[in-house]
N, C-alpha and C positions, 0 to 999 in steps of 0.2 A: 447843257441838257437839251435834248432834241424837242422839237415842237410837239411830237406825238407822245412824249413821256408824260406819265401822270404821277401825282404825289398823293395817293390815297391809301387808306388802310393801315399798313404797318408803321410802327414808330421805332426809333433807335434808342438804345440805352447808352448814354454817353458819359465821358469824363470831362472835366473842365478844359483839358488840353485840346479837346476836339470840338468845342463849341463853335469856333470860327468856321470850321469846315461844314458843320451842320447848319449854321446860319446862312452860309453861301448856298447850300442846297435848298433851304426853305425860301430864300429870296428868288432863286431860279424858278421854284414851283409857283410862287405867287405872281411872277411876271409872265408866266406861260399861259396863253389862252387855252382854255379847256375845249377840246374838240366836241362838237355836238354828237350825241348818240346817233348811230345809224337808224333811220326810221324803220319801224316794224314792217316787214314785207307781207304782202298778201300771199296766202298759201292755201292748199287743200290738205286737211289732215290725212295722214297715211296710217296713223295708229289711233286707237280709241283710248280715252283716259278721262278721269274726272276727279274733282276734289271730293274726298270722302268725309273729312271732318276738319275743324279748325278750332283753335283756342288761343288765349293770350296769357302770357306769364309775366308781363311787365317789360319795360324797356331794357335794351341790351347795348352796352357800350364797351364790351370787352371781346376778345377773340373767342366767340362761342364754339363749344364742341358739344354736340348731342351724342350721348352714348346709347347703343342698342344692346339690350340684354334681356333674355328670357321673354321675348315678345313685347318688350316695353321700350319706349323712348324715355330717357332720363335727361332732363334739361334744367338749366338754371338761368335766372335773370339777375341784372345788376344789383337789385336791392337785396339779394341774398336768398331769394326764393329758390328752392329746389323741388322739382316735381317729377313724378313717374307717371307716364300715360300709357294705356293700352294701345299698342300700335294699330290694331284693327279698328277700334271704335273711338279712340281718343278719351275714353273714360279714365278718370284720375284714380290711380292705385294708391298713391300717398303723396303728401306734401310736407316739406320741412323748411326751416328757416335758419340760415347760418348766423344771423344776428349782426351782420355787417355787410357793406357793399363788397361785391366780388370783382376780381380781376381775371379769374380763370375758373372754369368748371364746364362740365362735370365729368368725372370718371366714375365708373361703376362696374362691379362684377355681378350685379343682380341682387346682392345682399348689402355690401358696403358701398357707399357713394362718398366721394370727396370733392370739395371745392376749395378755392383759395381766396382770401379776402385782401383788401387793399393794404391791410396791416401785415401782409405776408404770413397770415395764419392759415394753416391747413386745417379744415374743418371736416370731420368724417362722421357719417351717419350709418347706423345699422337699421335699414328700412327708413322709417321716418324719425327714429330716435337719435338724438345727438350722442355720439360715442366718445369723441375726444377732440381736442384742439392742440396743435403744435405749431410753433413759429419756425420759419426758415429765414436765413439772413438776407435774402434778395427777393426782388419782385418776381412774381410768377404770372405768365400769361398762357402757358400750355396747360391744358386740362390734365390733372393727375391720372396716372394709370393705376387701376386696381386689379391685382392678379396674385394668385397664390397666397391669399390672406396678407398681402403687403400693399402699401400705398407708395407709389413711386412719383416723385415730384421733380420736374425739370425747371430750374429757375432761369431768369433772363441772363444771369452771369454764367450760364452753361453748367452750373453745378447740379448734381443729381443727388437726391436724398431719398432714403428708403425708411419706411416706418412700418411697425407691426400694426396690422389693421385692427387687431383686437383691443390693444391698450395704448397705441400711439408711441410706443417705445422706438426711439431712433436706432436703426440697425446699422446704417453706414451712410457715409457721404463720399461722393466722388467729385473731384475737381482737378483740372489741370490748367496750367497757364494758357492764356489765349489772347486774342486781340482786345484792345481797350474798348472798342466800340462793338456792341452786339445788337441784335435785332429783337425788338419787343413785339414779336409776332409768334403765334403758336408754332412750335417746332415739332420734330419727329420724336415720339415716345411710344413704343409699342413692344409687345411680347411676341417672340418668334423663336421656334426651335429651342425652347427652354432657356432663352436668353432675353435680356433687356436690351432692345435696340434703340439707340439714342442718336440724335443729330447733335454734333458738336462743331459749330461753324459749318464749313463745307464738307465735313467728314461724317461718316456713319460708323458708330462704334457699337460693338456688342459687349455688354457687361454681364458678369456673373451676378444673377439676381440675389444670391445669398451673401456675397462678399463685396460686390461693387468693384471687382477687378476687371481689367480689359481682356476680353477673349480675342477680339480682332478689331481692326481699324482700317477702313477703306475710304480713300479720298473720292468724293463724288464730283467736287468742283474745285477749281483752282481760282482763288480770288484775283480779280484784275482791276486796274484803275490806278489813279495817281494819288489818291488820298484814302483815309480810313472809311469815309462814307461810300465811295465808289467801290471799295473792296469788300463791302458786306456781301457775303454769299452763304448765309446760314440756311440750312435745310428747312423747308417749310412743311408743316404737317397739315392734315394727316397724310402719311405715306400711303400709297396704293399697293396692296399685296395680292399676288396670284401665285399660290403654291410657294415655292422657294424664291420667287422673283419679287423684289420690292422696288417700286419706282417712286421718285420724288422730284421736287423742284428745289434748286438752290436759288435763293432770292436774287432776282434780276440778273441771273448768271447762266443757268443751265438747267436741263432736265436730264436725269440719268436713272439707270436701273442697276441693282446689285443682286448677285446670286447669293442667297443666304446659306446655301449648302456648301458652296466653294469659297465663301468669304471673299468674293472677287467682284470688281466692277465689270458689268457686261458692256455698257456703253454710256456715253454722255454726249449731249448736243448743246452747243452754245445757243441760248435763247433767253430773252427777257421774260418778265412776268413775276407776279408776287403771290399767286394763289396756288392751292394744291392741285395736283393732277389726279386724273382717274385712270383706272386700268381694268380692262375686261376683254376676254376673247382674243388675247394675244396682241392687243393694241394699247397705247398710252395716249391720253387726251389732255390738252391744256390750252389756256389762252395766254398770250403775251401781254406786254404792258399796254398795247392798244386794243386788246381783246381780239386779236387775230387768232383764230383757232387752228391748232395743228394736231394731227394724229400721227404717231410713230408706231412702227412695228416693234413690239416689246422685246423680241428676241435680239434685234441688232440695231435698233434706233433708226432704221431707214424710214424715209418719209412715206406716209400712206396718203394723206390729203391735207389741204389747208382750206380755210374758209374765212372770208371777210364780211359775212352777212351780219355779224353782231359787233362790229367795230365800235369802240368807245361807249359800250353800254354798261360798263362797270360790272363785269361778270364775277360771279362767285367761283369757288373751287368746283371741280368737275366730279360728277358721279357717273360711272359707266355701269349700265344695267342691261344685260341681254343685248338687243339690237340698238339700244339708244345710249347716248351720252347726254347728261342733264346739267344745265347751268341756270342759275337765277341771275337777275340783273338788278340795276340800281332803281328801276321803276317798278319792281315787284313782279315782273313777268318771269315765268319759268319756261325754259325752252328745252324741248326734247328734239335732239338731232340724231340723224342716222349715224351709227358708229361706222358704217361701211363707207360713206362718202360725204358726211356732213350736211346732207339735206335736212331742212326743217320738217319734222314729223308732226309736231303738236306744240301748241303754246297755251299755257294756262295762267290766269292772273292770281295774285294774292291780294294784299291790302294797299298796294301802290307804294309801299316803302321798300327800301333796298333789301334784297336778299343777302344775308351775311353768312360767313362760314362756308361749309360745304354740305350739300344735301346728303342725307343718310337714308339707308334702306333697312327695313325690317320685314322679312317675308316678301310680300308684294306691295308694301306700302312705302312710298317715298315721302320724306319729311323735309320741308324747307322752313327756315326761320327768317323773319324780317327784323329790321332794326327796331321797330316798335314793340317787339316781343311777340309778334304773331307767329303761331306754329300752324302750318298748313300741310295737311296730308293728302297725297294724290295716289291714285291707283291706275297706272297705265296698263293697257291690255295689248 
């Protein structure tokens, strides 16, 4: 393992036969000196922006996903709290409790919301009211997808489960043979063109949401390495979609884009990194394992720019909005960079704790979440 590599964030789901390889990886991580974060540079803001509200929902120790629906942010905390907040004001619309600690959450369509507990139980609410609970056979770290009055769940073993949102009836399960070692990090699970689009290892699959059958299958990344740990190349969520183009990262392996209309890979570029990419205005943005930032042209994958101004700062996933691309860091700073050339436009603080997950957008409000459960809403101009 190189000196610049980092061992943070995602975890692997392993079998006993692979414990030795995993132990070697962890030993390498513990013996590697962690580079110091690049100091914050002095700058003159080139855009305006401010924090418009904040709140706290409790600590978060799972791969958080905040869902945006009907002008609300729907979020969840490790203790089972699920809350819907008005995106403009931060006012609480409703609050619910799953009754157990969570490993994944939350998916919502504006009416039904679903989370998953440490006991692999899918818990679904209708507004603030508990609707039903159903168990799945494997751990879940990807937020459920709620669409078409169905709840879709992607488990760590790469199985996909569909439930009726009204009564919890299991509709179908999809599973195919795969690698013994999989990644315990939020994967790709989204609705597009009346299909369920799912990451399965380094491949992107489109499933029929009614039957669970495969409509098409595209390889985004080819695993590389001498052992199972090094060959992990699962697709990392959330994927970034613009029209019929969806772009995503394969864990520590590549960034690529797929054309959903033609069911074809547009391009892929070998690059490290563990967090989600952002896409807007014909460009794709992401940070590698050292937090070196790169922008690619979304049409062909050609390089647009790179930046090392935020090296080793423990960056979150990327959100691209208008002229800016936004990252949070491990010190709770939120960085707004120019989508055109990577220059720093604005920097805003949170509570000093690491920003986790990927920032999300509702209207003109950007929401970031910190490890301590702080939710901070910003409005750039």
